[in-house]
C-alpha positions in Angstrom: 92.5 60.2 156.8 91.4 57.7 154.2 90.4 58.7 150.7 86.8 58.2 149.7 86.1 54.9 148.0 86.4 54.8 144.2 82.7 54.2 143.7 81.8 57.4 145.6 84.2 59.5 143.5 82.8 58.0 140.3 79.2 58.7 141.5 80.1 62.3 142.4 81.7 62.9 139.0 78.7 61.4 137.2 76.3 63.6 139.3 78.3 66.8 138.5 78.5 65.9 134.8 74.7 65.2 134.6 74.0 68.4 136.6 76.1 70.5 134.3 74.5 69.0 131.1 71.0 69.6 132.5 71.8 73.2 133.5 73.3 73.8 130.0 70.2 72.3 128.4 67.9 74.5 130.5 69.9 77.6 129.5 69.7 76.6 125.8 66.0 76.1 126.0 65.4 79.5 127.7 67.6 81.2 125.2 65.8 79.6 122.3 62.4 80.7 123.7 63.3 84.2 124.7 66.0 84.9 122.1 65.7 88.6 121.3 65.6 89.8 117.7 66.9 93.2 116.6 64.4 96.1 116.3 63.5 97.2 112.8 63.6 100.9 111.8 62.2 102.6 108.6 62.1 106.2 107.5 58.6 107.2 106.4 58.9 110.9 105.9 61.2 113.9 105.8 60.8 117.7 106.1 63.5 120.2 105.6 62.8 123.6 107.0 66.3 125.2 106.7 69.5 124.3 104.9 72.0 127.1 105.0 75.4 126.6 103.3 76.3 130.2 102.8 78.7 130.5 105.8 81.4 127.9 105.1 82.8 125.9 107.0 79.5 125.9 108.9 76.1 124.5 107.9 73.0 125.3 109.8 70.0 123.1 109.2 66.6 122.2 110.5 65.2 118.8 109.5 62.5 116.5 110.7 62.4 112.8 109.9 59.6 110.4 110.7 61.0 107.1 111.8 59.0 104.0 112.6 60.5 101.3 114.8 59.0 97.8 115.2 59.8 95.3 117.9 59.4 91.9 116.2 59.7 89.9 119.5 56.7 88.1 120.9 58.1 87.6 124.4 60.8 90.3 124.8 60.3 94.1 125.1 63.0 96.7 124.5 64.0 99.7 126.7 66.1 102.4 125.0 68.3 104.5 127.3 70.4 107.6 126.2 69.2 107.6 122.6 70.6 110.4 120.5 70.0 111.3 116.8 71.7 113.3 114.1 71.9 113.7 110.4 75.0 113.1 108.3 76.0 113.8 104.8 78.9 112.0 103.2 79.7 110.5 106.7 80.0 114.0 108.3 77.4 115.2 110.8 75.5 118.2 109.5 73.3 118.5 112.6 74.2 118.5 116.2 73.2 115.4 118.3 69.8 115.6 119.8 69.1 113.6 123.0 65.8 111.7 122.7 63.7 110.7 125.8 63.9 107.1 127.1 61.7 104.8 125.1 59.9 101.6 126.1 59.1 99.3 123.2 56.5 96.7 124.1 56.4 93.3 122.5 55.1 93.1 118.9 54.5 96.9 118.8 55.3 99.8 116.6 56.5 103.2 117.7 56.9 106.4 115.7 59.6 109.0 116.3 59.7 112.5 114.7 62.6 114.4 116.0 63.4 117.9 114.7 67.2 117.9 114.1 69.4 120.9 113.6 69.9 124.3 114.8 73.2 126.2 115.2 75.9 125.9 112.7 77.9 122.7 112.5 81.5 122.7 111.1 82.0 120.5 108.0 84.6 120.1 105.3 84.6 122.3 102.2 84.0 119.1 100.1 80.9 118.3 102.1 79.6 121.9 101.7 80.3 122.0 97.9 78.8 118.5 97.5 75.6 119.5 99.3 75.3 122.7 97.2 75.7 120.6 94.0 73.3 117.9 95.1 70.7 120.5 96.1 71.1 122.1 92.6 70.6 118.7 91.0 67.5 118.1 93.2 68.5 114.9 95.0 70.4 114.7 98.3 71.6 111.5 100.0 71.4 111.9 103.8 71.8 109.5 106.7 69.8 109.6 109.8 71.8 108.1 112.7 70.6 106.9 116.1 73.0 106.0 118.8 72.3 104.8 122.3 71.9 101.9 124.7 69.2 99.3 125.0 68.1 96.6 127.4 66.0 93.6 126.7 63.2 92.6 129.1 61.6 89.2 129.2 59.1 88.9 132.0 60.9 90.1 135.1 64.4 89.5 133.7 66.4 92.5 132.4 69.6 92.0 130.4 72.6 94.3 130.7 72.8 97.4 128.5 73.9 96.9 124.9 75.1 99.6 122.5 72.8 100.2 119.5 73.7 101.9 116.2 71.0 102.6 113.6 71.8 104.1 110.3 69.1 105.0 107.8 70.4 106.0 104.3 67.7 108.1 102.5 67.5 110.0 99.3 65.4 113.1 99.4 64.1 115.3 96.6 65.3 118.8 97.5 65.1 122.0 95.4 66.6 125.3 96.5 64.0 127.5 98.2 61.5 124.7 98.9 60.7 124.4 102.6 58.7 121.7 104.4 57.8 118.2 103.4 60.2 116.7 100.8 59.7 113.5 98.8 61.6 110.4 99.9 63.0 108.5 97.0 62.5 105.1 98.4 62.0 103.9 102.0 64.7 101.4 102.7 65.1 99.4 105.9 67.7 100.9 108.2 70.8 99.0 109.3 70.7 98.1 113.0 73.9 97.0 114.9 73.8 95.9 118.5 
């Protein structure tokens, strides 16, 4: 069998090259139009109902944080799956993880979350317990609200795969022994969001 003429091979290679360049350009344009931006999280309020450090190495707490999340995307919505929240002190969890319901975040929208975190005693190190007692006596406690989960982006009828999301909100709260309920936030910084 004879090989195809040289001009036919050259035309086929040119066609494949042009097709791949146009397909790559189309993918780049779609990505630039629908490129998703990370959601933004901010802590707006905090309430501490219980903080019991009298049974080392266990701490039992009951806290509520009001978090506001904003979807900055104009064309892409966000769907959160398997989102959990907990509070940490000096990089140690002082509340057990709480599973939050699935969340749909429409384009250019804001959603408020106010989970109550805590309950039964959580084991922590002696250093963390002592540090928490000292900070409470001083009147200022540095806490971190952490959200873990998975999210999907939705652009029109297109869904992406699931991506892991890690949100860490470092907050300073004014806390005096014996005061229960709403506590002052000393600043309201943006949270760090990793996807």
